[in-house]
C-alpha positions in Angstrom: -14.1 12.2 -18.3 -12.8 14.6 -15.7 -11.2 13.4 -12.5 -14.1 14.5 -10.3 -16.5 12.6 -12.5 -14.3 9.5 -12.4 -14.1 9.7 -8.6 -17.8 10.1 -8.3 -18.3 6.8 -10.1 -16.4 5.0 -7.4 -18.9 2.7 -5.6 -17.0 -0.3 -4.4 -18.7 -3.4 -3.0 -18.1 -4.4 0.6 -14.9 -6.3 -0.1 -13.7 -4.1 -3.0 -11.2 -1.3 -3.4 -11.7 1.2 -6.2 -8.4 2.9 -7.3 -8.1 5.7 -9.8 -4.8 6.2 -11.6 -3.5 9.0 -13.8 -1.7 8.3 -17.1 1.6 7.9 -15.3 0.2 5.3 -12.9 0.0 7.6 -9.9 -2.8 6.9 -7.5 -5.3 9.8 -7.5 -8.0 8.3 -5.2 -8.7 5.2 -3.2 -12.2 4.2 -2.1 -12.8 1.0 -0.1 -15.9 -0.9 0.8 -16.6 -1.5 4.5 -14.7 -4.8 4.7 -11.7 -3.7 2.6 -10.7 -0.6 4.6 -7.7 -2.2 6.3 -6.3 -3.4 2.9 -6.9 0.0 1.4 -4.6 1.7 4.0 -1.7 0.1 2.2 -2.4 2.2 -0.9 -1.1 5.7 -0.7 -2.5 8.5 -2.8 0.2 10.4 -4.7 2.5 7.3 -5.1 2.8 5.1 -8.1 0.7 2.0 -7.7 3.3 -0.3 -9.1 5.8 0.8 -6.4 3.3 -0.6 -3.8 3.2 -4.0 -5.4 5.4 -7.0 -4.9 8.4 -6.6 -7.3 7.8 -9.8 -9.3 4.3 -8.5 -10.2 5.1 -4.9 -11.1 5.9 -5.2 -14.7 2.9 -7.4 -15.5 0.5 -4.9 -13.8 2.2 -1.9 -15.4 1.8 -3.5 -18.9 -1.8 -4.4 -18.2 -2.6 -0.8 -17.1 -0.9 0.6 -20.2 -2.9 -1.8 -22.5 -6.3 -0.8 -21.0 -5.3 2.9 -21.1 -4.5 2.6 -24.8 -7.7 0.6 -25.4 -10.6 2.5 -23.6 -13.6 0.4 -22.9 -11.5 -2.8 -22.6 -10.6 -4.5 -19.3 -8.2 -7.1 -18.0 -7.8 -8.9 -14.7 -4.5 -9.8 -13.1 -3.7 -11.5 -9.8 -1.2 -9.3 -7.9 0.4 -9.2 -4.5 0.5 -5.9 -2.6 3.0 -5.1 0.2 1.3 -4.1 3.4 2.8 -1.5 5.8 4.0 -4.3 8.0 5.8 -5.9 5.1 3.4 -8.8 4.7 1.7 -9.4 1.4 -2.0 -9.5 0.5 -3.1 -11.1 -2.8 -5.8 -9.5 -4.9 -7.4 -9.7 -8.3 -7.0 -6.3 -10.1 -9.5 -5.6 -12.8 -8.2 -2.7 -14.9 -10.4 -0.5 -17.1 -9.3 2.3 -19.3 -11.4 5.5 -18.9 -10.2 8.2 -21.2 -7.2 9.8 -19.4 -7.5 7.6 -16.3 -7.2 3.9 -15.4 -9.7 2.5 -12.9 -8.6 -0.6 -11.0 -11.1 -2.6 -8.9 -9.3 -4.8 -6.3 -11.0 -7.8 -4.9 -9.2 -10.1 -2.4 -8.1 -13.5 -3.5 -10.4 -15.5 -1.1 -8.5 -18.7 -1.7 -5.2 -17.1 -0.7 -6.8 -15.7 2.5 -8.1 -19.2 3.4 -4.6 -20.8 2.9 -3.1 -18.0 5.0 -5.6 -18.6 7.8 -5.0 -22.3 7.7 -1.3 -21.8 8.0 -1.8 -19.5 11.0 -4.0 -22.0 12.8 -1.3 -24.7 12.6 
């Protein structure tokens, strides 16, 4: 599958972010649903995805991406924390799929983490 074909397949849901990575883990494209655009701004095309993740979660996500890349057609989901531009974290479920030379990651926010955060802010 060529990169343009892979990018055309990106059709995220309203709260999803569709990220396409090359074999080295560099972000090639980011597509966000209407309700996920603010979260997607934290992901920078041209940078390695794992460098934008909370340090404690990096190795696990890198290993997960490598596994799906080496096993096309398989998928795995991991809960990871991303670092926003303001330094705060957002928690997401990352479903990784190997697609020939690329890895596609669908990010869906952890609704329970958002609810806990909102509750803490209201106190």
